Wavefront OBJ file of the C-alpha trace (Angstrom):
o trace
v -35.045 39.738 2.486
v -32.834 39.941 -0.525
v -29.735 40.750 1.571
v -30.612 37.795 3.931
v -30.745 35.567 0.910
v -27.348 36.749 -0.285
v -25.929 36.214 3.135
v -27.385 32.670 3.340
v -25.934 31.809 -0.036
v -22.501 33.207 0.955
v -22.559 31.218 4.246
v -23.607 28.049 2.470
v -20.737 28.471 -0.096
v -18.238 29.175 2.631
v -19.167 26.040 4.564
v -19.108 23.859 1.433
v -15.712 25.149 0.468
v -14.214 24.533 3.906
v -15.626 21.014 4.028
v -14.248 20.198 0.536
v -10.829 21.646 1.486
v -10.660 19.576 4.693
v -11.370 16.376 2.757
v -8.822 17.196 0.140
v -6.103 17.760 2.689
v -6.693 14.441 4.406
v -3.766 12.020 4.057
v -3.183 8.527 5.322
v -1.648 8.812 8.778
v -0.193 5.967 10.845
v -2.439 5.673 13.889
v -0.771 2.652 15.555
v 1.645 -0.155 14.892
v 2.479 -3.498 16.391
v 5.249 -3.649 17.448
v 4.988 0.003 18.389
v 7.608 2.643 17.815
v 10.591 2.241 20.206
v 8.973 -0.872 21.735
v 11.113 -3.727 23.126
v 9.335 -6.941 22.230
v 9.657 -10.684 21.795
v 10.157 -11.696 18.190
v 6.897 -10.955 16.224
v 5.751 -13.088 13.207
v 4.407 -9.956 11.447
v 4.374 -6.210 11.683
v 0.947 -4.556 11.632
v 0.438 -0.906 10.659
v -2.987 0.701 11.217
v -3.816 3.890 9.328
v -6.600 6.462 9.690
v -8.150 5.584 6.354
v -8.389 2.858 3.746
v -5.272 2.324 1.724
v -4.784 1.638 -2.029
v -3.341 -1.844 -2.136
v -1.595 -1.426 -5.482
v 0.396 1.610 -4.235
v 1.017 0.738 -0.560
v 4.054 -1.154 0.723
v 6.157 -1.724 3.796
v 9.231 -3.675 4.777
v 11.173 -4.525 7.918
v 14.888 -3.914 7.865
v 17.550 -5.238 10.252
v 20.506 -3.239 11.636
v 22.657 -4.343 8.632
v 20.181 -2.844 6.149
v 18.888 -6.268 5.090
v 15.154 -6.878 4.584
v 13.758 -9.482 6.978
v 10.256 -9.492 5.423
v 9.208 -12.917 4.157
v 6.627 -11.649 1.730
v 4.955 -8.549 0.369
v 3.020 -6.293 2.688
v -0.727 -6.861 2.280
v -3.903 -5.130 3.320
v -5.986 -6.899 5.900
v -8.980 -8.383 4.014
v -11.375 -7.336 6.816
v -9.938 -3.839 7.228
v -8.168 -2.113 4.334
v -6.763 0.518 6.664
v -4.427 -2.134 8.126
v -1.207 -3.168 6.315
v 0.524 -6.377 7.472
v 4.103 -7.374 6.830
v 5.167 -11.053 7.446
v 8.692 -11.377 8.856
v 11.099 -14.182 9.439
v 12.099 -15.238 12.967
v 13.804 -12.059 14.275
v 16.989 -12.369 16.308
v 17.502 -9.906 19.131
v 18.374 -6.472 17.812
v 17.022 -3.230 16.434
v 14.712 -3.252 13.363
v 13.263 -0.401 11.210
v 9.872 -0.434 9.566
v 9.757 1.555 6.372
v 6.463 2.228 4.645
v 4.952 4.150 1.728
v 1.199 4.188 1.480
v -1.443 5.863 -0.635
v -4.859 6.668 0.819
v -8.109 7.522 -0.924
v -6.863 11.061 -1.686
v -4.106 9.649 -3.946
v -1.210 11.225 -2.082
v 1.732 9.013 -1.172
v 2.919 9.167 2.430
v 6.239 7.728 3.626
v 7.369 6.936 7.146
v 9.783 4.934 9.246
v 10.089 3.884 12.833
v 12.057 1.332 14.843
v 11.570 -1.318 17.513
v 13.843 -3.731 19.306
v 13.614 -7.460 19.708
v 14.864 -8.594 23.091
l 1 2 3 4 5 6 7 8 9 10 11 12 13 14 15 16 17 18 19 20 21 22 23 24 25 26 27 28 29 30 31 32 33 34 35 36 37 38 39 40 41 42 43 44 45 46 47 48 49 50 51 52 53 54 55 56 57 58 59 60 61 62 63 64 65 66 67 68 69 70 71 72 73 74 75 76 77 78 79 80 81 82 83 84 85 86 87 88 89 90 91 92 93 94 95 96 97 98 99 100 101 102 103 104 105 106 107 108 109 110 111 112 113 114 115 116 117 118 119 120 121 122
């Protein structure tokens, strides 16, 4: 019975360690965006980024850049009050052309993640 008890303790510790490691490695990942990557769309009034976890508002930002490198965001990116995994960026009326969305976000694990994608206004 003693060896079974040792085995059970070892198994419990192994499971606990793997669960803790998985949680520690979790980072905020972009799940979807509107407009989506490489999409051709009518001019949006905002860009919406949805992540796999809640974001830290104080350390998360995003901006929309035109093909000349100029920001076309009309205000700071803000978390959706109803869903803190959603970051919204207001934009001015966008003329036809290609735009880049650049973001840097921090999830609950405290790690900063950066990303970029583009879309086209027709």
